[in-house]
C-alpha positions in Angstrom: 0.0 -0.1 -0.3 1.6 3.2 -1.1 1.6 6.3 1.1 0.5 9.4 -0.9 1.4 13.2 -0.1 -1.3 15.6 -1.4 -0.1 18.5 -3.8 -0.9 21.9 -3.4 0.8 25.1 -3.0 -0.3 26.7 0.6 -1.8 30.2 0.2 0.9 32.2 1.4 -1.0 34.1 4.7 -3.3 32.1 6.8 -4.6 33.5 9.4 -7.6 35.7 9.8 -7.3 39.5 9.2 -8.4 41.7 12.0 -11.4 43.1 11.5 -14.7 42.0 13.2 -16.2 41.2 10.6 -13.9 38.5 9.2 -13.4 37.7 13.2 -17.2 37.3 13.7 -17.6 35.5 10.4 -15.0 32.7 11.0 -15.9 31.5 14.2 -19.6 31.5 13.1 -18.9 29.5 10.0 -16.6 27.0 12.9 -19.5 26.9 15.5 -22.1 28.2 14.0 -24.2 31.3 14.5 -26.2 30.3 16.8 -23.2 29.6 18.9 -21.4 32.6 19.1 -22.9 35.6 21.1 -21.3 39.7 21.1 -21.8 41.8 23.0 -19.9 45.2 23.6 -16.0 43.8 22.7 -16.8 40.3 24.0 -17.5 37.6 21.9 -18.7 34.4 23.7 -17.9 30.7 21.7 -21.3 28.9 23.4 -20.0 24.8 23.6 -21.7 21.6 25.7 -19.2 21.5 28.6 -16.1 21.8 26.0 -13.3 19.6 27.6 -10.4 21.4 25.8 -11.7 24.9 26.3 -7.8 26.2 27.3 -6.3 24.3 24.3 -9.1 25.5 21.9 -8.1 29.3 23.2 -4.8 29.0 22.9 -4.7 27.0 19.1 -7.1 30.2 18.4 -3.2 32.0 18.6 -2.2 30.9 15.3 -5.5 31.6 13.1 -5.9 35.4 14.2 -3.0 38.1 14.1 -1.8 40.3 16.6 -3.6 38.0 19.6 -3.0 36.9 22.8 -3.8 34.4 25.1 -4.7 35.3 28.9 -5.2 32.8 31.8 -6.8 35.7 33.8 -10.3 34.6 35.1 -11.7 38.0 35.0 -13.7 37.1 31.9 -13.5 33.3 32.2 -12.6 30.5 34.3 -10.3 29.0 31.7 -9.3 32.1 30.0 -9.6 34.4 26.9 -8.3 35.7 23.8 -7.7 39.0 23.1 -7.0 40.2 19.8 -5.9 43.8 19.0 -8.1 45.1 15.8 -6.7 46.5 13.1 -8.7 50.4 14.6 -7.0 50.6 17.7 -9.6 48.4 19.5 -9.3 45.3 21.3 -11.8 42.5 21.6 -11.5 39.3 23.8 -12.8 35.4 22.9 -13.9 33.4 25.8 -15.5 30.0 25.6 -18.4 29.2 28.1 -20.9 25.8 28.5 -23.8 25.7 26.9 -26.5 23.2 28.2 -28.0 21.7 25.0 -26.4 20.0 22.2 -25.5 21.7 19.4 -23.7 18.8 17.5 -26.5 17.7 14.7 -25.7 15.3 12.1 -22.1 14.0 13.1 -20.9 17.4 13.9 -19.6 15.5 17.1 -17.2 13.5 15.1 -15.8 16.6 13.5 -15.7 18.4 17.3 -13.4 15.1 18.2 -11.0 15.1 15.4 -10.4 19.1 15.1 -9.8 19.4 19.1 -7.4 16.1 19.4 -5.1 17.7 16.1 -5.2 21.6 17.9 -4.5 19.9 21.0 -1.2 18.9 19.4 -0.5 21.9 17.4 -0.6 24.0 20.3 2.0 22.2 22.4 4.1 21.2 19.9 3.5 23.7 17.0 3.8 21.4 14.2 3.5 18.0 13.3 3.4 15.7 10.2 -0.4 13.8 10.6 -1.4 10.3 8.5 -4.9 9.0 7.8 -4.3 5.2 7.9 -7.3 2.7 6.6 -7.1 -0.7 5.1 -7.1 0.9 1.7 -5.0 4.1 1.5 -2.6 6.0 3.6 -2.3 9.5 2.6 0.3 12.0 4.7 0.6 15.7 4.8 3.6 17.4 6.2 4.2 20.0 9.0 0.5 20.5 9.6 0.2 24.2 11.7 -3.2 24.7 11.3 -6.6 23.1 11.4 -10.0 24.4 10.8 -13.7 23.2 11.1 -14.9 24.6 7.5 -18.3 22.5 7.8 -20.8 25.5 7.6 -18.7 26.8 4.0 -21.1 25.1 1.4 -21.2 27.5 -1.3 -20.5 26.4 -4.7 -20.9 22.4 -3.3 -18.2 22.7 -1.0 -18.0 19.4 1.0 -15.0 19.4 3.0 -15.7 19.2 7.0 -12.3 20.2 8.2 -8.9 21.8 6.5 -5.4 21.1 7.5 -2.6 23.9 6.7 1.1 22.0 6.1 3.4 22.0 3.0 -0.4 21.9 1.3 -4.4 22.4 2.0 -5.8 18.8 2.4 -9.8 18.7 2.9 -11.9 16.3 4.3 -15.2 15.3 4.5 -16.2 13.2 7.5 -18.1 10.3 7.6 -19.4 8.2 10.0 -19.2 4.5 9.4 -22.9 4.3 10.1 -24.1 6.8 8.3 -26.7 6.2 6.0 -27.1 9.4 4.0 -24.1 11.7 1.9 -27.1 14.8 1.9 -30.5 16.3 0.8 -30.5 17.3 -3.1 -32.5 20.0 -2.5 -29.9 22.5 -4.3 -29.7 19.9 -7.5 -31.9 20.7 -10.1 -31.1 18.3 -12.7 -31.7 15.2 -9.8 -34.9 16.7 -9.0 -36.2 16.9 -12.8 -35.3 13.3 -13.0 -37.2 12.7 -9.9 -40.3 14.1 -11.0 -39.8 12.1 -13.8 -39.7 8.9 -12.2 -42.2 9.4 -10.3 -44.9 10.3 -13.2 -43.6 7.1 -14.8 -44.4 5.4 -12.0 -47.7 6.7 -11.0 -48.5 5.9 -14.3 -47.8 2.2 -14.5 -49.8 2.2 -11.7 -46.7 1.0 -9.1 -47.0 4.2 -6.8 -49.9 6.4 -5.9 -49.6 9.9 -5.1 -52.0 11.3 -2.8 -52.6 15.2 -1.9 -53.4 15.9 1.8 -54.0 19.3 3.0 -50.9 21.6 1.1 -48.5 18.5 1.2 -48.4 15.6 -1.1 -47.7 11.7 0.7 -46.1 8.3 -1.5 -47.2 5.2 -1.2 -44.0 4.0 -1.7 -40.3 5.1 -1.5 -38.7 4.6 -4.6 -34.5 4.6 -5.2 -33.2 5.2 -8.4 -29.1 5.2 -8.5 -26.6 8.0 -9.5 -24.9 8.3 -12.8 -20.9 8.5 -12.3 -20.8 12.6 -13.2 -23.7 12.7 -10.1 -21.6 10.5 -7.7 -18.6 12.3 -8.6 -20.9 15.7 -7.9 -22.4 14.0 -4.5 -18.9 12.7 -2.8 -16.1 14.9 -3.8 -18.1 17.9 -4.2 -16.1 21.2 -5.6 -13.2 21.2 -3.5 -12.1 17.6 -2.6 -11.8 16.2 -6.5 -7.9 17.1 -6.7 -6.5 17.3 -3.0 -9.2 16.2 -0.8 -11.0 12.9 0.6 -14.0 11.3 2.4 -12.7 9.9 5.5 -15.1 7.3 7.4 -14.8 6.9 10.8 -16.6 6.9 14.3 -14.1 8.9 15.9 -12.4 8.9 19.5 -9.5 8.7 21.3 -8.4 5.3 20.7 -7.7 6.5 16.8 -5.5 8.7 17.5 -1.7 7.9 18.2 1.0 11.1 18.8 4.6 10.5 19.2 6.9 13.7 19.6 10.3 13.8 17.9 12.8 11.7 18.0 15.7 9.6 16.2 13.0 6.6 15.7 10.6 9.4 13.6 13.4 11.4 12.0 13.0 13.4 14.6 9.5 14.9 13.9 6.3 14.9 15.7 4.0 12.5 14.0 0.6 11.8 14.6 -1.2 8.7 13.1 -4.5 8.6 12.6 -6.4 5.4 12.1 -10.0 5.3 10.6 -12.3 2.5 8.4 -11.9 4.0 4.4 -10.4 6.5 2.6 -12.5 7.8 -0.8 -10.2 9.6 -3.2 -10.8 10.5 -7.1 -7.5 8.1 -6.9 -8.7 5.0 -5.5 -12.4 5.1 -6.0 -13.9 5.6 -9.9 -16.8 7.0 -10.2 -18.8 4.2 -11.1 -17.2 2.7 -8.0 -18.9 4.9 -5.6 -21.8 4.4 -3.8 -25.0 6.8 -4.4 -28.3 6.4 -4.9 -31.2 8.6 -4.8 -34.1 8.1 -2.5 -37.5 9.7 -3.2 -39.3 9.5 0.5 -42.3 11.3 2.7 -41.6 14.6 4.6 -44.4 16.3 5.8 -42.0 19.7 6.6 -40.4 19.5 3.4 -40.6 22.0 0.7 -37.8 21.6 -1.7 -38.3 24.3 -5.1 -40.1 23.3 -8.0 -40.6 19.7 -6.3 -43.9 18.1 -4.6 -44.5 20.0 -1.3 -44.3 17.1 1.2 -41.7 15.0 -0.6 -37.8 15.0 -0.4 -35.0 13.5 -2.5 -32.0 12.0 -0.9 -28.7 10.7 -1.4 -28.0 7.7 0.6 -25.8 4.2 0.3 -27.0 1.7 -1.7 -26.9 -0.8 1.5 -29.5 1.8 3.3 -32.1 0.6 0.6 -34.7 -2.4 1.6 -37.2 -4.9 0.1 -39.9 -2.6 0.8 -38.5 0.4 -1.5 -39.3 0.3 -5.5 -35.7 0.4 -6.6 -35.0 2.0 -10.5 -31.9 1.1 -12.4 -32.8 4.1 -14.4 -35.8 6.3 -15.8 -37.3 3.9 -18.0 -36.2 0.7 -16.2 -37.3 0.0 -13.0 -38.3 -3.1 -10.6 -39.7 -3.9 -6.6 -36.5 -5.9 -5.6 -38.0 -8.3 -3.4 -40.5 -9.3 -6.4 -37.7 -8.9 -8.9 -40.7 -7.2 -11.7 -39.6 -4.7 -14.3 -41.9 -1.5 -13.8 -41.2 -0.2 -17.3 
């Protein structure tokens, strides 16, 4: 199994410029708008019982220019970050506990890897990181910064985490038991295809579509396979194709093995992260990507140019069961357990 190093030139300036809008944008993009509160010159990051608040604050010094960490307890028991703004004023960042779960849809998984990496960067400044799975190994040398980027989904971006080292390495993180890739609301061509499949299925009396008040309800769920081009868009988006990967793993402390610099590892700090599977455009051709589209009922859903009450999701084939009408393409379709051709 060959170890590959991602190749891309790192921008000269990785730190956030010091104006209040850029700082708030960076924090909201990382932790979510609802979890960032500003009052005057104090910014609070609200997290549920953060284990590594001090390490997280110290790591921010590597992100914001003209910033220092203070262990003073006048603003928070965990200390604070002081940032000198371009206009001469100062702002302060603290981390406070929040007693509700703000980590839906796998965000907790992203926080686990982020905290483990940022803690090492804070203590050792630079580290070589190696992701190891049975099917592939990827190494990123001289990592000095890590950011959470999952909330930036503009232009079909997929990265949840970005490492800054000799290269910029972007990762989409998926839990091992995750059945969905994501919703298809913003893919008009796939929505049109789903509407055509529903119409054909109704015409051939394979499903019924009933209107209940202001929404619709299907008698059966319908699934259809994605084309190679669609699979590539769903899995890799616009930012993972060249220098990125989908990392599949349920992260915990046991996945991380750190070795400080010594003769054994060529005097380099090394973090080995074991994962279940690595998907890249190089090791997994589009036709082998496990992507299907599932049309199902969701009375709360209102997708543009689609039936209110119905939703289309990109899912893994393993999540499909015998009660779902399986369509091989728009014109050929069969109910799996009956092996009956629809069209």
